[in-house]
All heavy atoms as an XYZ file, in Angstrom:
658
protein
N       0.892     -1.148      0.008
C       0.010      0.067     -0.032
C       0.879      1.337     -0.001
O       1.825      1.360      0.787
C      -0.945     -0.013      1.222
C      -1.762      1.248      1.374
S      -2.840      1.232      2.838
C      -4.157      0.106      2.173
N       0.545      2.185     -0.854
C       1.275      3.450     -0.862
C       1.100      4.342      0.459
O       0.018      4.259      1.050
C       0.746      4.395     -2.062
C       1.243      3.873     -3.351
O       2.198      3.092     -3.379
O       0.647      4.323     -4.393
N       2.108      4.896      0.856
C       2.145      5.641      2.085
C       1.021      6.738      2.152
O       0.385      6.931      3.172
C       3.477      6.212      2.393
C       4.566      5.326      2.629
C       6.007      6.027      2.680
C       4.421      4.483      3.952
N       0.850      7.373      1.041
C      -0.098      8.488      1.026
C      -1.554      8.056      1.208
O      -2.423      8.799      1.628
C      -0.091      9.321     -0.404
C      -0.696     10.602     -0.238
C      -0.670      8.468     -1.443
C       0.108     11.623      0.531
N      -1.769      6.766      1.132
C      -3.064      6.158      1.410
C      -3.333      5.914      2.867
O      -4.542      5.644      3.215
C      -3.310      4.821      0.540
C      -3.295      5.047     -0.889
C      -3.293      3.648     -1.650
O      -4.026      2.748     -1.184
O      -2.579      3.627     -2.613
N      -2.339      5.939      3.677
C      -2.492      5.699      5.034
C      -2.968      6.913      5.791
O      -2.690      8.012      5.443
C      -1.099      5.307      5.669
C      -0.487      3.976      5.060
C       0.892      3.761      5.644
C      -1.362      2.738      5.329
N      -3.703      6.646      6.910
C      -4.235      7.699      7.774
C      -2.939      8.461      8.302
O      -1.959      7.951      8.533
C      -4.964      7.122      8.954
C      -6.420      6.923      8.753
C      -7.068      6.565     10.036
C      -8.579      6.587      9.900
N      -9.242      5.282      9.971
N      -3.305      9.787      8.444
C      -2.324     10.707      9.089
C      -1.238     11.125      8.184
O      -0.500     12.057      8.590
C      -1.784     10.140     10.380
C      -2.789      9.683     11.327
O      -3.635     10.395     11.604
N      -2.577      8.427     11.826
N      -0.854     10.481      7.138
C       0.251     10.847      6.270
C      -0.054     11.655      5.151
O      -0.878     11.292      4.335
C       1.031      9.568      5.793
C       1.522      8.609      6.930
C       2.229      7.477      6.295
C       2.317      9.399      7.967
N       0.529     12.853      5.094
C       0.360     13.846      4.065
C       1.568     13.847      3.107
O       2.494     13.072      3.270
N       1.548     14.746      2.150
C       2.568     14.921      1.212
C       3.953     15.008      1.745
O       4.915     14.482      1.339
C       2.206     16.039      0.218
C       3.198     16.210     -0.926
C       2.731     17.314     -1.879
C       3.750     17.557     -2.992
N       3.311     18.667     -3.807
N       4.069     15.940      2.811
C       5.364     16.248      3.314
C       5.873     15.034      4.070
O       7.111     14.683      3.911
C       5.267     17.447      4.253
O       4.919     18.603      3.446
C       6.666     17.765      4.838
N       5.070     14.388      4.852
C       5.615     13.321      5.671
C       5.993     12.101      4.727
O       6.933     11.380      4.996
C       4.625     12.878      6.780
O       3.326     12.649      6.171
N       5.206     11.935      3.669
C       5.529     10.888      2.692
C       6.895     11.270      2.056
O       7.731     10.325      1.787
C       4.385     10.658      1.727
C       4.871      9.799      0.468
C       3.182     10.078      2.458
N       7.143     12.466      1.689
C       8.391     12.888      0.970
C       9.461     12.564      2.005
O      10.601     12.045      1.540
C       8.335     14.270      0.677
C       7.443     14.566     -0.584
C       7.323     16.037     -0.908
O       7.540     16.922     -0.004
N       6.996     16.364     -2.138
N       9.305     12.799      3.242
C      10.369     12.555      4.235
C      10.677     11.090      4.308
O      11.879     10.675      4.383
C      10.024     13.100      5.654
C       9.967     14.599      5.778
C      10.544     15.575      4.992
C       9.314     15.260      6.882
N      10.348     16.774      5.454
C       9.597     16.677      6.615
C       8.648     14.978      7.975
C       9.150     17.753      7.429
C       8.173     15.976      8.822
C       8.426     17.301      8.482
N       9.678     10.330      4.397
C       9.752      8.858      4.489
C      10.451      8.210      3.236
O      11.377      7.469      3.352
C       8.399      8.096      4.701
C       7.872      8.405      6.049
C       6.356      7.950      6.112
C       8.624      7.673      7.192
N      10.042      8.786      2.104
C      10.742      8.421      0.820
C      12.251      8.732      0.871
O      13.039      7.943      0.333
C      10.036      9.020     -0.399
C       8.743      8.383     -0.711
O       8.433      7.319     -0.293
N       7.848      9.215     -1.359
N      12.595      9.937      1.355
C      13.967     10.432      1.388
C      14.876      9.503      2.241
O      16.004      9.381      2.063
C      13.988     11.758      1.971
N      14.294      8.683      3.199
C      15.096      7.815      4.041
C      14.801      6.304      3.553
O      15.214      5.413      4.272
C      14.794      8.023      5.555
C      15.192      9.316      5.984
C      13.351      7.736      5.957
N      14.172      6.158      2.369
C      14.116      4.783      1.901
C      12.836      4.100      2.205
O      12.853      2.877      2.031
N      11.924      4.722      2.800
C      10.649      4.034      3.305
C       9.561      4.472      2.217
O       9.257      5.598      2.253
C      10.353      4.441      4.717
C      11.320      4.009      5.673
C       8.891      3.744      5.075
C      11.114      4.485      7.121
N       9.144      3.461      1.470
C       8.241      3.785      0.260
C       6.898      3.154      0.336
O       6.022      3.504     -0.556
C       8.980      3.466     -0.994
C      10.329      4.079     -1.123
C      10.903      4.069     -2.540
N      12.237      4.642     -2.537
C      12.537      5.951     -2.615
N      11.568      6.811     -2.446
N      13.738      6.311     -2.605
N       6.722      2.269      1.320
C       5.346      1.574      1.309
C       5.092      1.163      2.742
O       5.946      1.290      3.630
C       5.260      0.492      0.369
C       6.292     -0.599      0.526
O       6.469     -1.053      1.748
N       7.035     -0.962     -0.517
N       3.809      0.723      2.983
C       3.396      0.289      4.289
C       4.200     -0.849      4.876
O       4.566     -0.906      6.051
C       1.930     -0.149      4.268
C       1.424     -0.241      5.725
C       0.007     -0.925      5.795
N      -0.562     -0.862      7.117
C      -0.105     -1.513      8.197
N       0.946     -2.298      8.113
N      -0.617     -1.373      9.252
N       4.592     -1.796      4.101
C       5.412     -2.818      4.539
C       6.757     -2.434      5.124
O       7.163     -2.881      6.183
C       5.676     -3.930      3.456
C       4.325     -4.676      3.133
O       3.427     -4.655      3.997
O       4.371     -5.292      2.003
N       7.352     -1.498      4.403
C       8.647     -0.920      4.868
C       8.475     -0.162      6.127
O       9.299     -0.293      7.046
C       9.251     -0.118      3.749
C       9.782     -0.917      2.557
C      10.312     -0.051      1.429
O       9.866      1.011      1.280
N      11.246     -0.600      0.704
N       7.400      0.616      6.260
C       7.078      1.335      7.416
C       6.803      0.422      8.619
O       7.332      0.659      9.659
C       5.846      2.300      7.249
C       5.410      3.157      8.438
C       6.510      3.968      8.961
C       4.210      3.919      8.062
N       6.121     -0.625      8.240
C       5.961     -1.749      9.356
C       7.172     -2.253      9.776
O       7.332     -2.534     11.096
C       4.944     -2.748      8.859
C       4.586     -3.814      9.835
C       3.515     -3.361     10.803
O       2.453     -2.774     10.400
N       3.678     -3.593     12.094
N       8.098     -2.550      8.961
C       9.321     -3.201      9.403
C      10.186     -2.272     10.273
O      10.823     -2.783     11.168
C      10.068     -3.751      8.184
O      10.667     -2.613      7.444
N      10.124     -0.989      9.997
C      10.879     -0.046     10.857
C      10.152      0.323     12.105
O      10.698      0.614     13.173
C      11.147      1.279     10.085
C      12.393      1.223      9.191
C      12.158      1.093      7.819
C      13.661      1.292      9.673
C      13.233      0.935      6.978
C      14.742      1.189      8.739
C      14.500      1.106      7.419
O      15.576      0.959      6.586
N       8.788      0.204     12.076
C       7.981      0.616     13.144
C       7.943      2.153     13.177
O       8.714      2.870     12.544
N       6.976      2.744     13.968
C       6.822      4.159     14.022
C       8.102      4.836     14.572
O       8.558      5.856     14.010
C       5.682      4.523     14.893
N       8.662      4.271     15.678
C       9.718      4.903     16.279
C      11.011      4.819     15.328
O      11.728      5.911     15.176
C      10.103      4.216     17.638
C      11.461      4.632     18.193
C       9.076      4.450     18.615
N      11.243      3.598     14.689
C      12.432      3.558     13.809
C      12.342      4.491     12.739
O      13.330      5.088     12.254
N      11.149      4.657     12.060
C      10.979      5.469     10.937
C      11.101      6.994     11.381
O      11.796      7.739     10.611
C       9.586      5.280     10.375
N      10.558      7.326     12.467
C      10.611      8.670     13.050
C      12.185      9.106     13.191
O      12.568     10.129     12.806
C       9.827      8.806     14.305
C       9.998     10.147     15.005
C       9.293     11.263     14.658
C      10.902     10.213     16.135
C       9.388     12.367     15.317
C      11.028     11.395     16.790
C      10.272     12.547     16.369
O      10.438     13.730     17.048
N      12.872      8.197     13.834
C      14.348      8.397     14.122
C      15.099      8.619     12.880
O      15.969      9.500     12.743
C      14.888      7.274     15.023
C      16.434      7.461     15.167
C      14.213      7.378     16.420
N      14.811      7.767     11.900
C      15.495      7.883     10.613
C      15.290      9.224      9.942
O      16.214      9.862      9.403
C      15.070      6.760      9.563
C      15.674      5.407      9.835
C      15.313      4.399      8.863
C      15.868      4.621      7.368
N      17.151      4.268      7.162
N      13.986      9.687      9.940
C      13.617     10.942      9.437
C      14.304     12.096     10.149
O      14.870     12.983      9.559
C      12.121     11.054      9.359
C      11.701     12.598      8.992
C      11.512     10.159      8.364
N      14.209     12.009     11.511
C      14.911     13.057     12.361
C      16.352     13.119     12.170
O      16.957     14.172     12.006
C      14.515     12.631     13.814
C      15.048     13.774     14.779
C      14.862     13.406     16.231
N      15.532     12.179     16.579
C      15.285     11.469     17.557
N      14.313     11.723     18.410
N      16.013     10.301     17.831
N      17.041     12.003     11.949
C      18.527     11.861     11.911
C      18.850     12.390     10.446
O      20.042     12.811     10.255
C      19.008     10.498     12.115
C      18.963     10.158     13.537
C      19.455      8.620     13.852
O      19.601      7.886     12.920
O      19.630      8.359     15.066
N      17.974     12.320      9.525
C      18.263     12.787      8.173
C      18.297     14.406      8.229
O      18.772     15.000      7.369
C      17.143     12.352      7.198
C      17.320     12.881      5.846
C      18.438     12.022      5.025
N      18.774     12.637      3.816
C      18.164     12.556      2.655
N      17.021     11.765      2.654
N      18.504     13.064      1.581
N      17.883     14.987      9.261
C      17.965     16.409      9.384
C      16.615     17.209      9.198
O      16.685     18.425      9.201
N      15.642     16.527      8.985
C      14.265     17.179      8.839
C      13.794     17.714     10.117
O      13.935     17.051     11.134
C      13.308     16.192      8.161
C      13.565     15.759      6.762
C      13.973     14.461      6.440
C      13.562     16.660      5.744
C      14.211     14.036      5.232
C      13.838     16.276      4.422
C      14.206     15.061      4.171
N      13.136     18.842     10.129
C      12.538     19.304     11.357
C      11.214     18.692     11.614
O      10.246     19.063     11.089
C      12.382     20.889     11.221
C      13.688     21.650     10.976
C      14.414     21.824     12.291
C      15.565     22.745     12.062
N      16.675     22.409     13.065
N      11.273     17.736     12.474
C      10.097     16.895     12.776
C       9.574     17.359     14.258
O      10.330     17.723     15.041
C      10.322     15.495     12.620
C      10.692     15.114     11.297
C      11.451     15.019     13.685
N       8.320     17.029     14.452
C       7.592     17.245     15.714
C       7.131     15.906     16.192
O       7.076     14.943     15.438
C       6.523     18.225     15.651
O       5.414     17.671     15.034
N       6.800     15.837     17.439
C       6.270     14.601     18.028
C       5.015     14.133     17.333
O       4.636     12.899     17.282
C       6.120     14.682     19.524
C       5.172     15.735     19.972
C       5.134     15.769     21.536
C       4.305     16.932     22.048
N       4.410     17.139     23.413
N       4.331     15.086     16.646
C       3.102     14.732     15.915
C       3.461     13.760     14.846
O       2.650     12.836     14.502
C       2.270     15.988     15.443
C       1.153     15.551     14.488
C       1.854     16.797     16.623
N       4.582     13.841     14.184
C       4.964     12.996     13.163
C       5.052     11.540     13.706
O       4.627     10.517     13.141
C       6.284     13.335     12.484
C       6.738     12.312     11.431
C       5.829     12.162     10.278
C       8.159     12.600     10.940
N       5.602     11.403     14.794
C       5.778     10.081     15.565
C       4.377      9.433     15.779
O       4.197      8.335     15.554
C       6.531     10.263     16.863
C       6.714      9.059     17.705
C       7.447      7.909     16.976
C       7.477      9.386     19.084
N       3.544     10.298     16.409
C       2.178      9.830     16.609
C       1.443      9.476     15.222
O       0.738      8.426     15.221
C       1.362     10.875     17.283
C       1.878     11.383     18.624
C       1.491     12.572     19.078
C       2.731     10.620     19.339
C       1.999     13.159     20.185
C       3.225     11.066     20.575
C       2.896     12.347     21.010
O       3.352     12.851     22.235
N       1.700     10.331     14.236
C       0.961     10.005     12.950
C       1.502      8.722     12.325
O       0.669      8.006     11.804
C       1.302     11.215     12.011
N       2.768      8.407     12.493
C       3.311      7.174     11.959
C       2.710      5.984     12.699
O       2.358      5.043     12.073
C       4.872      7.189     12.082
C       5.598      8.127     11.218
C       7.015      8.254     11.648
C       5.335      7.813      9.728
N       2.586      6.051     14.055
C       1.982      5.046     14.724
C       0.554      4.865     14.419
O       0.015      3.733     14.183
C       2.089      5.284     16.269
C       1.489      4.128     17.112
C       2.185      2.828     17.063
O       3.464      2.860     16.672
O       1.622      1.792     17.465
N      -0.204      5.916     14.276
C      -1.591      5.925     13.793
C      -1.766      5.286     12.444
O      -2.641      4.539     12.234
N      -0.860      5.589     11.523
C      -0.860      5.006     10.141
C      -0.780      3.539     10.196
O      -1.486      2.849      9.563
C       0.228      5.594      9.370
N       0.072      3.050     11.149
C       0.305      1.551     11.218
C      -0.882      0.890     11.901
O      -1.193     -0.338     11.529
C       1.495      1.318     11.996
C       2.847      1.652     11.288
C       4.041      1.513     12.193
C       3.028      0.683     10.077
N      -1.668      1.549     12.774
C      -2.717      0.928     13.415
C      -4.031      1.396     12.908
O      -5.112      1.070     13.436
C      -2.691      1.098     14.950
C      -1.444      0.414     15.470
C      -2.772      2.499     15.402
N      -4.052      2.146     11.809
C      -5.252      2.642     11.146
C      -6.140      3.442     12.082
O      -7.388      3.252     12.192
C      -6.038      1.538     10.458
C      -7.061      1.999      9.428
O      -6.853      3.082      8.872
O      -8.100      1.470      9.351
N      -5.547      4.434     12.752
C      -6.239      5.254     13.685
C      -5.684      6.717     13.613
O      -4.496      6.843     13.332
C      -5.992      4.793     15.155
O      -6.640      5.603     15.988
N      -6.587      7.623     13.803
C      -6.159      9.060     13.925
C      -5.123      9.194     14.987
O      -5.367      8.698     16.102
C      -7.404     10.092     14.017
C      -6.878     11.455     13.865
N      -6.365     12.166     14.835
C      -6.961     12.256     12.808
C      -6.119     13.390     14.388
N      -6.474     13.466     13.143
N      -4.032      9.958     14.735
C      -3.015     10.074     15.774
C      -3.578     10.662     17.026
O      -3.025     10.299     18.087
C      -1.885     10.889     15.267
C      -2.039     12.308     15.039
C      -2.477     12.992     13.910
C      -1.996     13.373     15.998
N      -2.729     14.290     14.035
C      -2.364     14.685     15.355
C      -1.717     13.422     17.365
C      -2.395     15.840     16.018
C      -1.759     14.672     17.991
C      -2.024     15.815     17.315
N      -4.504     11.485     17.072
C      -5.056     11.981     18.217
C      -5.886     11.101     19.080
O      -6.120     11.341     20.241
C      -5.969     13.298     17.837
C      -5.819     14.461     18.827
O      -4.899     14.558     19.545
N      -6.804     15.219     18.848
N      -6.214      9.927     18.523
C      -7.052      8.972     19.252
C      -6.099      7.975     19.881
O      -6.593      7.051     20.637
C      -7.893      8.208     18.259
C      -9.020      9.078     17.727
O      -9.405     10.088     18.421
O      -9.474      8.741     16.592
N      -4.766      8.048     19.771
C      -3.824      7.147     20.513
C      -3.884      7.502     21.994
O      -4.085      8.659     22.382
C      -2.342      7.360     19.925
C      -2.174      7.078     18.510
C      -0.740      7.382     18.136
C      -2.485      5.606     18.160
N      -3.737      6.549     22.781
C      -3.843      6.790     24.246
C      -2.678      7.574     24.745
O      -1.470      7.576     24.168
C      -3.845      5.510     24.968
O      -2.521      4.821     24.956
N      -2.827      8.451     25.766
C      -1.776      9.164     26.289
C      -0.628      8.358     26.791
O       0.619      8.673     26.601
C      -2.416      9.848     27.550
C      -3.821      9.919     27.265
C      -4.064      8.695     26.407
N      -0.843      7.075     27.292
C       0.178      6.157     27.670
C       1.039      5.705     26.494
O       2.234      5.671     26.580
C      -0.312      4.982     28.398
C      -0.851      5.321     29.860
O      -0.446      6.409     30.385
O      -1.553      4.500     30.375
N       0.416      5.471     25.366
C       1.080      5.067     24.160
C       1.917      6.142     23.577
O       3.105      5.914     23.249
C       0.054      4.545     23.178
C       0.814      4.181     21.734
C       1.790      3.028     21.961
C      -0.431      3.672     20.765
N       1.332      7.375     23.683
C       2.191      8.436     23.122
C       3.462      8.763     24.017
O       4.533      8.912     23.485
C       1.237      9.851     23.157
C       0.184      9.804     22.190
C      -0.632     11.080     22.254
C      -1.742     11.151     21.196
N      -2.553     12.311     21.395
N       3.258      8.609     25.273
C       4.371      8.795     26.256
C       5.378      7.638     26.008
O       6.645      7.976     25.946
C       3.920      8.670     27.700
C       4.841      8.989     28.782
C       4.283      9.062     30.109
C       5.371      9.361     31.070
N       4.889      9.554     32.440
N       5.033      6.462     25.751
C       5.908      5.312     25.439
C       6.685      5.607     24.105
O       7.871      5.349     24.001
C       5.220      4.008     25.455
C       6.138      2.767     25.265
C       7.049      2.679     26.503
O       6.647      2.678     27.528
N       8.450      2.670     26.144
N       5.945      6.013     23.090
C       6.570      6.304     21.878
C       7.571      7.376     21.936
O       8.739      7.218     21.475
C       5.578      6.778     20.806
C       4.517      5.718     20.333
C       3.366      6.429     19.575
C       5.188      4.712     19.391
N       7.334      8.393     22.802
C       8.314      9.553     22.976
C       9.592      8.999     23.627
O      10.692      9.389     23.265
C       7.690     10.729     23.721
C       6.690     11.533     22.983
C       5.984     12.429     23.958
C       7.271     12.218     21.845
N       9.299      8.206     24.701
C      10.466      7.664     25.405
C      11.321      6.759     24.477
O      12.537      6.856     24.442
C       9.988      6.787     26.624
C       9.419      7.599     27.746
C       8.942      6.765     28.914
O       8.737      5.549     28.750
N       8.764      7.414     30.128
N      10.572      5.932     23.652
C      11.323      5.005     22.751
C      12.186      5.759     21.748
O      13.236      5.283     21.272
C      10.343      3.986     22.129
C       9.772      3.073     23.035
O      10.222      2.910     24.182
O       8.765      2.374     22.622
N      11.657      6.939     21.312
C      12.355      7.795     20.347
C      13.361      8.701     20.948
O      14.018      9.460     20.179
C      11.377      8.579     19.559
N      13.477      8.698     22.255
C      14.428      9.620     22.939
C      13.954     11.055     22.981
O      14.815     11.920     23.076
N      12.681     11.264     22.958
C      12.146     12.634     22.990
C      11.546     12.922     24.415
O      11.165     11.960     25.057
C      10.978     12.768     21.994
C      11.501     12.561     20.528
C      12.167     13.810     19.955
O      12.313     14.848     20.636
O      12.644     13.691     18.871
N      11.371     14.155     24.716
C      10.622     14.620     25.861
C       9.256     14.844     25.564
O       8.933     15.342     24.492
C      11.260     15.780     26.559
C      12.663     15.537     26.984
C      13.063     16.838     27.885
N      14.549     16.774     27.951
C      15.337     17.608     27.366
N      14.840     18.538     26.628
N      16.708     17.410     27.523
N       8.266     14.612     26.442
C       6.881     15.010     26.172
C       6.533     16.410     26.707
O       7.374     17.102     27.095
C       5.952     14.000     26.854
C       6.215     13.703     28.299
O       7.099     14.347     28.811
O       5.394     12.958     28.874
């Protein structure tokens, strides 16, 4: 499945993912939300924690804002970010 078809992912986030070699849902799944987020961040793009939530939401087919606070906190910790 193309990334642009996934929930939460827009043109810019898809371009960032493509720039780090993530081009479809299977590749995103293999990296996981945290791994993909870290790759994009390390590439030098100015990302926010919303991208991390959006990636997780894309993988579980849920709007990022519907993710539980505990899951968001865990994602931030796993990515080495502060909440």
